[in-house]
PDB file as gemmi writes it, atoms N, CA and C in Angstrom:
CRYST1    1.000    1.000    1.000  90.00  90.00  90.00 P 1                      
ATOM      1  N   MET A   1      -2.452   2.698  13.656  1.00  0.00           N  
ATOM      2  CA  MET A   1      -2.819   3.004  12.427  1.00  0.00           C  
ATOM      3  C   MET A   1      -4.000   3.930  11.942  1.00  0.00           C  
ATOM      4  N   LYS A   2      -4.372   5.098  11.950  1.00  0.00           N  
ATOM      5  CA  LYS A   2      -5.684   5.262  12.327  1.00  0.00           C  
ATOM      6  C   LYS A   2      -6.922   5.441  10.995  1.00  0.00           C  
ATOM      7  N   SER A   3      -7.224   4.881  10.792  1.00  0.00           N  
ATOM      8  CA  SER A   3      -8.673   4.383   9.668  1.00  0.00           C  
ATOM      9  C   SER A   3      -9.753   5.104   9.529  1.00  0.00           C  
ATOM     10  N   GLN A   4     -10.768   5.384   8.253  1.00  0.00           N  
ATOM     11  CA  GLN A   4     -11.309   6.151   8.609  1.00  0.00           C  
ATOM     12  C   GLN A   4     -12.474   5.680   6.979  1.00  0.00           C  
ATOM     13  N   PHE A   5     -13.969   5.314   6.946  1.00  0.00           N  
ATOM     14  CA  PHE A   5     -14.638   4.981   5.819  1.00  0.00           C  
ATOM     15  C   PHE A   5     -14.712   6.484   4.997  1.00  0.00           C  
ATOM     16  N   VAL A   6     -14.207   5.727   3.272  1.00  0.00           N  
ATOM     17  CA  VAL A   6     -14.363   7.736   2.997  1.00  0.00           C  
ATOM     18  C   VAL A   6     -15.078   6.645   0.967  1.00  0.00           C  
ATOM     19  N   GLU A   7     -16.269   7.716   0.591  1.00  0.00           N  
ATOM     20  CA  GLU A   7     -16.548   7.001  -0.412  1.00  0.00           C  
ATOM     21  C   GLU A   7     -15.716   7.586  -1.348  1.00  0.00           C  
ATOM     22  N   ILE A   8     -15.940   6.485  -2.424  1.00  0.00           N  
ATOM     23  CA  ILE A   8     -15.431   6.537  -3.750  1.00  0.00           C  
ATOM     24  C   ILE A   8     -16.865   7.852  -5.041  1.00  0.00           C  
ATOM     25  N   ILE A   9     -16.478   7.880  -5.470  1.00  0.00           N  
ATOM     26  CA  ILE A   9     -18.069   9.523  -5.775  1.00  0.00           C  
ATOM     27  C   ILE A   9     -17.239   9.152  -7.472  1.00  0.00           C  
ATOM     28  N   GLU A  10     -18.198   9.901  -7.784  1.00  0.00           N  
ATOM     29  CA  GLU A  10     -18.547   9.471  -9.826  1.00  0.00           C  
ATOM     30  C   GLU A  10     -16.744   9.463  -9.966  1.00  0.00           C  
ATOM     31  N   GLY A  11     -15.890   9.249 -10.907  1.00  0.00           N  
ATOM     32  CA  GLY A  11     -15.577   9.657 -11.754  1.00  0.00           C  
ATOM     33  C   GLY A  11     -13.336   9.310 -10.854  1.00  0.00           C  
ATOM     34  N   GLY A  12     -14.113   8.525 -10.299  1.00  0.00           N  
ATOM     35  CA  GLY A  12     -12.994   7.998  -8.753  1.00  0.00           C  
ATOM     36  C   GLY A  12     -12.543   9.228  -7.527  1.00  0.00           C  
ATOM     37  N   LYS A  13     -13.335  10.141  -7.711  1.00  0.00           N  
ATOM     38  CA  LYS A  13     -12.343  10.817  -7.122  1.00  0.00           C  
ATOM     39  C   LYS A  13     -13.305  10.538  -4.997  1.00  0.00           C  
ATOM     40  N   LEU A  14     -11.777  10.622  -4.085  1.00  0.00           N  
ATOM     41  CA  LEU A  14     -12.168  10.462  -2.713  1.00  0.00           C  
ATOM     42  C   LEU A  14     -12.178  12.313  -1.757  1.00  0.00           C  
ATOM     43  N   ALA A  15     -12.838  12.244  -0.544  1.00  0.00           N  
ATOM     44  CA  ALA A  15     -11.941  13.169   0.323  1.00  0.00           C  
ATOM     45  C   ALA A  15     -11.351  12.892   1.514  1.00  0.00           C  
ATOM     46  N   ILE A  16      -9.835  13.645   1.145  1.00  0.00           N  
ATOM     47  CA  ILE A  16      -9.332  12.654   2.036  1.00  0.00           C  
ATOM     48  C   ILE A  16     -10.317  13.359   3.447  1.00  0.00           C  
ATOM     49  N   PRO A  17     -10.433  12.663   4.520  1.00  0.00           N  
ATOM     50  CA  PRO A  17     -10.293  13.692   5.557  1.00  0.00           C  
ATOM     51  C   PRO A  17      -9.363  14.418   6.339  1.00  0.00           C  
ATOM     52  N   ALA A  18     -10.275  15.150   6.773  1.00  0.00           N  
ATOM     53  CA  ALA A  18      -9.669  17.140   7.442  1.00  0.00           C  
ATOM     54  C   ALA A  18      -8.625  16.593   8.073  1.00  0.00           C  
ATOM     55  N   GLN A  19      -8.676  15.764   9.284  1.00  0.00           N  
ATOM     56  CA  GLN A  19      -8.176  15.349  10.326  1.00  0.00           C  
ATOM     57  C   GLN A  19      -6.328  14.924   9.270  1.00  0.00           C  
ATOM     58  N   PHE A  20      -6.824  14.164   8.486  1.00  0.00           N  
ATOM     59  CA  PHE A  20      -5.389  13.456   7.855  1.00  0.00           C  
ATOM     60  C   PHE A  20      -4.723  14.103   6.789  1.00  0.00           C  
ATOM     61  N   ARG A  21      -5.373  15.673   6.652  1.00  0.00           N  
ATOM     62  CA  ARG A  21      -4.972  16.320   5.938  1.00  0.00           C  
ATOM     63  C   ARG A  21      -4.161  17.163   6.589  1.00  0.00           C  
ATOM     64  N   ARG A  22      -4.409  17.705   7.601  1.00  0.00           N  
ATOM     65  CA  ARG A  22      -4.163  18.682   8.657  1.00  0.00           C  
ATOM     66  C   ARG A  22      -2.531  17.799   8.759  1.00  0.00           C  
ATOM     67  N   GLU A  23      -2.176  16.376   9.389  1.00  0.00           N  
ATOM     68  CA  GLU A  23      -1.598  15.956   9.570  1.00  0.00           C  
ATOM     69  C   GLU A  23      -0.045  15.740   9.135  1.00  0.00           C  
ATOM     70  N   LEU A  24      -1.028  15.481   7.301  1.00  0.00           N  
ATOM     71  CA  LEU A  24       0.283  15.189   6.391  1.00  0.00           C  
ATOM     72  C   LEU A  24       0.498  16.937   5.339  1.00  0.00           C  
ATOM     73  N   GLY A  25      -0.282  17.578   5.860  1.00  0.00           N  
ATOM     74  CA  GLY A  25       0.703  19.218   5.616  1.00  0.00           C  
ATOM     75  C   GLY A  25       0.017  19.464   4.366  1.00  0.00           C  
ATOM     76  N   ILE A  26      -1.514  18.801   3.547  1.00  0.00           N  
ATOM     77  CA  ILE A  26      -2.169  19.037   2.427  1.00  0.00           C  
ATOM     78  C   ILE A  26      -2.690  19.804   2.861  1.00  0.00           C  
ATOM     79  N   GLU A  27      -2.724  21.108   1.492  1.00  0.00           N  
ATOM     80  CA  GLU A  27      -4.311  21.959   1.632  1.00  0.00           C  
ATOM     81  C   GLU A  27      -4.857  22.015   0.302  1.00  0.00           C  
ATOM     82  N   VAL A  28      -5.915  22.341  -0.114  1.00  0.00           N  
ATOM     83  CA  VAL A  28      -6.771  22.253  -1.111  1.00  0.00           C  
ATOM     84  C   VAL A  28      -6.227  23.165  -2.534  1.00  0.00           C  
ATOM     85  N   GLY A  29      -6.070  22.659  -3.607  1.00  0.00           N  
ATOM     86  CA  GLY A  29      -4.798  22.537  -4.774  1.00  0.00           C  
ATOM     87  C   GLY A  29      -3.950  21.806  -4.660  1.00  0.00           C  
ATOM     88  N   ASP A  30      -2.902  21.954  -3.380  1.00  0.00           N  
ATOM     89  CA  ASP A  30      -1.559  20.882  -3.372  1.00  0.00           C  
ATOM     90  C   ASP A  30      -1.554  19.699  -3.837  1.00  0.00           C  
ATOM     91  N   THR A  31      -0.247  19.280  -5.059  1.00  0.00           N  
ATOM     92  CA  THR A  31       0.018  18.258  -6.056  1.00  0.00           C  
ATOM     93  C   THR A  31      -0.338  17.341  -4.727  1.00  0.00           C  
ATOM     94  N   VAL A  32      -0.618  15.841  -4.329  1.00  0.00           N  
ATOM     95  CA  VAL A  32      -0.240  14.314  -3.919  1.00  0.00           C  
ATOM     96  C   VAL A  32       0.993  13.554  -4.946  1.00  0.00           C  
ATOM     97  N   VAL A  33       0.821  12.786  -4.004  1.00  0.00           N  
ATOM     98  CA  VAL A  33       1.747  11.721  -5.400  1.00  0.00           C  
ATOM     99  C   VAL A  33       1.095  10.678  -4.725  1.00  0.00           C  
ATOM    100  N   VAL A  34       0.632   9.783  -5.502  1.00  0.00           N  
ATOM    101  CA  VAL A  34      -0.614   8.232  -5.259  1.00  0.00           C  
ATOM    102  C   VAL A  34       0.613   7.158  -5.610  1.00  0.00           C  
ATOM    103  N   GLU A  35       0.200   6.241  -4.397  1.00  0.00           N  
ATOM    104  CA  GLU A  35       1.719   4.912  -5.429  1.00  0.00           C  
ATOM    105  C   GLU A  35       0.502   3.646  -5.006  1.00  0.00           C  
ATOM    106  N   LEU A  36       0.319   2.861  -5.615  1.00  0.00           N  
ATOM    107  CA  LEU A  36      -0.007   1.473  -5.203  1.00  0.00           C  
ATOM    108  C   LEU A  36       1.004   0.601  -5.129  1.00  0.00           C  
ATOM    109  N   ALA A  37       1.319  -0.114  -3.584  1.00  0.00           N  
ATOM    110  CA  ALA A  37       2.411  -0.876  -2.428  1.00  0.00           C  
ATOM    111  C   ALA A  37       1.972  -1.696  -2.446  1.00  0.00           C  
ATOM    112  N   ASP A  38       1.645  -3.465  -2.421  1.00  0.00           N  
ATOM    113  CA  ASP A  38       1.374  -4.011  -1.487  1.00  0.00           C  
ATOM    114  C   ASP A  38       0.265  -3.993  -1.655  1.00  0.00           C  
ATOM    115  N   GLY A  39      -0.703  -4.140  -2.886  1.00  0.00           N  
ATOM    116  CA  GLY A  39      -2.298  -3.755  -2.669  1.00  0.00           C  
ATOM    117  C   GLY A  39      -3.046  -2.452  -1.605  1.00  0.00           C  
ATOM    118  N   ALA A  40      -2.311  -1.572  -1.513  1.00  0.00           N  
ATOM    119  CA  ALA A  40      -2.918  -0.074  -0.837  1.00  0.00           C  
ATOM    120  C   ALA A  40      -2.684   0.545  -1.438  1.00  0.00           C  
ATOM    121  N   LEU A  41      -3.243   1.792  -1.294  1.00  0.00           N  
ATOM    122  CA  LEU A  41      -3.273   2.945  -1.964  1.00  0.00           C  
ATOM    123  C   LEU A  41      -2.659   3.780  -0.286  1.00  0.00           C  
ATOM    124  N   GLN A  42      -1.582   4.130  -1.308  1.00  0.00           N  
ATOM    125  CA  GLN A  42      -0.774   5.565   0.022  1.00  0.00           C  
ATOM    126  C   GLN A  42      -0.490   6.536  -0.794  1.00  0.00           C  
ATOM    127  N   ILE A  43      -0.998   7.781  -0.378  1.00  0.00           N  
ATOM    128  CA  ILE A  43      -1.431   9.604  -0.307  1.00  0.00           C  
ATOM    129  C   ILE A  43      -0.315   9.629   0.140  1.00  0.00           C  
ATOM    130  N   ARG A  44       0.907  10.769  -0.520  1.00  0.00           N  
ATOM    131  CA  ARG A  44       2.635  11.571   0.487  1.00  0.00           C  
ATOM    132  C   ARG A  44       1.800  13.198  -0.690  1.00  0.00           C  
ATOM    133  N   SER A  45       2.025  13.611   0.580  1.00  0.00           N  
ATOM    134  CA  SER A  45       2.918  15.417   0.200  1.00  0.00           C  
ATOM    135  C   SER A  45       3.628  15.361  -0.428  1.00  0.00           C  
ATOM    136  N   LEU A  46       3.496  16.273  -1.592  1.00  0.00           N  
ATOM    137  CA  LEU A  46       4.323  16.159  -2.517  1.00  0.00           C  
ATOM    138  C   LEU A  46       5.899  16.134  -1.716  1.00  0.00           C  
ATOM    139  N   GLU A  47       5.684  17.431  -1.040  1.00  0.00           N  
ATOM    140  CA  GLU A  47       7.194  17.410  -0.027  1.00  0.00           C  
ATOM    141  C   GLU A  47       7.677  16.122   0.623  1.00  0.00           C  
ATOM    142  N   SER A  48       6.917  15.785   1.312  1.00  0.00           N  
ATOM    143  CA  SER A  48       7.312  14.318   1.625  1.00  0.00           C  
ATOM    144  C   SER A  48       7.983  13.467   0.451  1.00  0.00           C  
ATOM    145  N   ALA A  49       7.363  13.420  -0.775  1.00  0.00           N  
ATOM    146  CA  ALA A  49       8.215  12.633  -1.819  1.00  0.00           C  
ATOM    147  C   ALA A  49       9.342  12.875  -2.340  1.00  0.00           C  
ATOM    148  N   ILE A  50       9.201  14.137  -1.852  1.00  0.00           N  
ATOM    149  CA  ILE A  50      10.733  14.611  -2.328  1.00  0.00           C  
ATOM    150  C   ILE A  50      11.635  14.579  -1.908  1.00  0.00           C  
ATOM    151  N   ARG A  51      10.870  14.586   0.320  1.00  0.00           N  
ATOM    152  CA  ARG A  51      12.328  13.486   0.642  1.00  0.00           C  
ATOM    153  C   ARG A  51      12.750  12.695   1.041  1.00  0.00           C  
ATOM    154  N   ARG A  52      12.090  11.918   0.822  1.00  0.00           N  
ATOM    155  CA  ARG A  52      12.149  10.361   0.740  1.00  0.00           C  
ATOM    156  C   ARG A  52      13.181   9.800  -0.411  1.00  0.00           C  
ATOM    157  N   ALA A  53      12.558  10.806  -1.620  1.00  0.00           N  
ATOM    158  CA  ALA A  53      13.475  10.085  -3.090  1.00  0.00           C  
ATOM    159  C   ALA A  53      14.417  10.948  -2.506  1.00  0.00           C  
ATOM    160  N   GLN A  54      15.338  12.223  -1.848  1.00  0.00           N  
ATOM    161  CA  GLN A  54      16.431  12.812  -1.449  1.00  0.00           C  
ATOM    162  C   GLN A  54      16.718  11.370  -0.340  1.00  0.00           C  
ATOM    163  N   ALA A  55      16.758  11.203   0.516  1.00  0.00           N  
ATOM    164  CA  ALA A  55      16.743  10.267   1.126  1.00  0.00           C  
ATOM    165  C   ALA A  55      17.101   8.592   0.207  1.00  0.00           C  
ATOM    166  N   ILE A  56      16.939   8.899  -0.458  1.00  0.00           N  
ATOM    167  CA  ILE A  56      17.389   7.201  -1.141  1.00  0.00           C  
ATOM    168  C   ILE A  56      18.794   7.558  -1.940  1.00  0.00           C  
ATOM    169  N   VAL A  57      18.675   8.903  -2.340  1.00  0.00           N  
ATOM    170  CA  VAL A  57      19.537   8.796  -3.497  1.00  0.00           C  
ATOM    171  C   VAL A  57      21.114   9.463  -2.873  1.00  0.00           C  
ATOM    172  N   ARG A  58      20.774   9.436  -1.331  1.00  0.00           N  
ATOM    173  CA  ARG A  58      21.350  10.438  -0.132  1.00  0.00           C  
ATOM    174  C   ARG A  58      22.688   8.806  -0.619  1.00  0.00           C  
ATOM    175  N   GLY A  59      21.866   7.544  -0.256  1.00  0.00           N  
ATOM    176  CA  GLY A  59      22.095   6.585   0.353  1.00  0.00           C  
ATOM    177  C   GLY A  59      23.383   5.705  -1.019  1.00  0.00           C  
ATOM    178  N   PHE A  60      23.358   6.556  -2.004  1.00  0.00           N  
ATOM    179  CA  PHE A  60      24.032   6.300  -2.834  1.00  0.00           C  
ATOM    180  C   PHE A  60      25.161   6.516  -2.927  1.00  0.00           C  
ATOM    181  N   VAL A  61      25.223   8.566  -2.838  1.00  0.00           N  
ATOM    182  CA  VAL A  61      26.174   9.339  -2.459  1.00  0.00           C  
ATOM    183  C   VAL A  61      27.012   9.103  -1.443  1.00  0.00           C  
ATOM    184  N   PRO A  62      28.532   8.854  -1.941  1.00  0.00           N  
ATOM    185  CA  PRO A  62      29.555   8.232  -1.113  1.00  0.00           C  
ATOM    186  C   PRO A  62      29.333   9.888   0.260  1.00  0.00           C  
ATOM    187  N   ALA A  63      30.164   9.594   1.335  1.00  0.00           N  
ATOM    188  CA  ALA A  63      29.812  10.544   2.904  1.00  0.00           C  
ATOM    189  C   ALA A  63      31.034  12.131   1.931  1.00  0.00           C  
ATOM    190  N   GLY A  64      30.092  13.361   2.058  1.00  0.00           N  
ATOM    191  CA  GLY A  64      31.705  14.201   1.801  1.00  0.00           C  
ATOM    192  C   GLY A  64      31.764  14.155   0.114  1.00  0.00           C  
ATOM    193  N   ALA A  65      30.665  13.924  -0.406  1.00  0.00           N  
ATOM    194  CA  ALA A  65      31.027  13.827  -1.743  1.00  0.00           C  
ATOM    195  C   ALA A  65      29.657  14.637  -1.815  1.00  0.00           C  
ATOM    196  N   SER A  66      29.923  15.846  -3.310  1.00  0.00           N  
ATOM    197  CA  SER A  66      28.454  16.839  -3.389  1.00  0.00           C  
ATOM    198  C   SER A  66      28.032  16.976  -4.730  1.00  0.00           C  
ATOM    199  N   LEU A  67      26.968  15.762  -5.494  1.00  0.00           N  
ATOM    200  CA  LEU A  67      26.904  15.742  -7.010  1.00  0.00           C  
ATOM    201  C   LEU A  67      26.838  16.726  -7.320  1.00  0.00           C  
ATOM    202  N   VAL A  68      26.412  18.192  -7.203  1.00  0.00           N  
ATOM    203  CA  VAL A  68      26.194  19.813  -7.555  1.00  0.00           C  
ATOM    204  C   VAL A  68      27.809  19.893  -7.773  1.00  0.00           C  
ATOM    205  N   ASP A  69      28.541  19.752  -7.350  1.00  0.00           N  
ATOM    206  CA  ASP A  69      30.482  20.073  -7.361  1.00  0.00           C  
ATOM    207  C   ASP A  69      30.643  19.098  -8.363  1.00  0.00           C  
ATOM    208  N   ASP A  70      29.908  18.014  -8.469  1.00  0.00           N  
ATOM    209  CA  ASP A  70      30.942  17.009  -9.311  1.00  0.00           C  
ATOM    210  C   ASP A  70      30.333  17.218 -10.618  1.00  0.00           C  
ATOM    211  N   LEU A  71      28.931  17.951 -10.760  1.00  0.00           N  
ATOM    212  CA  LEU A  71      28.159  18.274 -11.690  1.00  0.00           C  
ATOM    213  C   LEU A  71      29.054  19.385 -12.566  1.00  0.00           C  
ATOM    214  N   ILE A  72      29.356  20.512 -11.586  1.00  0.00           N  
ATOM    215  CA  ILE A  72      29.783  21.746 -12.426  1.00  0.00           C  
ATOM    216  C   ILE A  72      31.333  21.383 -13.154  1.00  0.00           C  
ATOM    217  N   ASP A  73      32.061  20.975 -11.744  1.00  0.00           N  
ATOM    218  CA  ASP A  73      33.255  20.444 -12.115  1.00  0.00           C  
ATOM    219  C   ASP A  73      33.446  19.206 -13.974  1.00  0.00           C  
ATOM    220  N   GLY A  74      32.650  18.557 -13.614  1.00  0.00           N  
ATOM    221  CA  GLY A  74      32.134  17.746 -15.511  1.00  0.00           C  
ATOM    222  C   GLY A  74      32.141  18.489 -16.504  1.00  0.00           C  
ATOM    223  N   ARG A  75      31.319  19.378 -16.434  1.00  0.00           N  
ATOM    224  CA  ARG A  75      30.364  20.505 -17.334  1.00  0.00           C  
ATOM    225  C   ARG A  75      31.555  21.277 -17.916  1.00  0.00           C  
ATOM    226  N   ARG A  76      32.385  21.901 -16.801  1.00  0.00           N  
ATOM    227  CA  ARG A  76      33.400  22.734 -16.886  1.00  0.00           C  
ATOM    228  C   ARG A  76      34.912  22.349 -17.789  1.00  0.00           C  
ATOM    229  N   ALA A  77      34.788  20.213 -17.581  1.00  0.00           N  
ATOM    230  CA  ALA A  77      36.142  19.955 -18.854  1.00  0.00           C  
ATOM    231  C   ALA A  77      35.496  19.421 -19.896  1.00  0.00           C  
ATOM    232  N   GLU A  78      34.096  19.528 -19.839  1.00  0.00           N  
ATOM    233  CA  GLU A  78      32.974  19.201 -21.101  1.00  0.00           C  
ATOM    234  C   GLU A  78      33.668  20.926 -21.756  1.00  0.00           C  
ATOM    235  N   ALA A  79      33.267  21.706 -21.427  1.00  0.00           N  
ATOM    236  CA  ALA A  79      33.409  22.876 -22.006  1.00  0.00           C  
ATOM    237  C   ALA A  79      35.687  23.128 -21.967  1.00  0.00           C  
ATOM    238  N   GLY A  80      35.896  22.293 -21.351  1.00  0.00           N  
ATOM    239  CA  GLY A  80      37.783  23.184 -22.089  1.00  0.00           C  
ATOM    240  C   GLY A  80      37.713  22.449 -23.007  1.00  0.00           C  
ATOM    241  N   ARG A  81      37.163  20.737 -22.836  1.00  0.00           N  
ATOM    242  CA  ARG A  81      37.307  19.666 -24.517  1.00  0.00           C  
ATOM    243  C   ARG A  81      37.576  20.727 -25.906  1.00  0.00           C  
ATOM    244  N   GLU A  82      36.236  21.908 -25.826  1.00  0.00           N  
ATOM    245  CA  GLU A  82      35.627  22.205 -27.279  1.00  0.00           C  
ATOM    246  C   GLU A  82      36.022  23.343 -27.618  1.00  0.00           C  
TER     247      GLU A  82                                                      
END                                                                             
């Protein structure tokens, strides 16, 4: 694991080292997701956090199932009952 010392400045801000930003694909102005897990601060790019969430959801969806198709079918059935 790579590590580097950074200083927390006024307002609780810290600068993410350039090498880390490049490896994470984070640029100035990007939104990141910050998590506190097991006493450690984790910073992820928003894109990485979305991919992780999608992978978690995918674990609950049966193979070959389409959540979008199920949602559309459900909405059509509701509309048909109205």
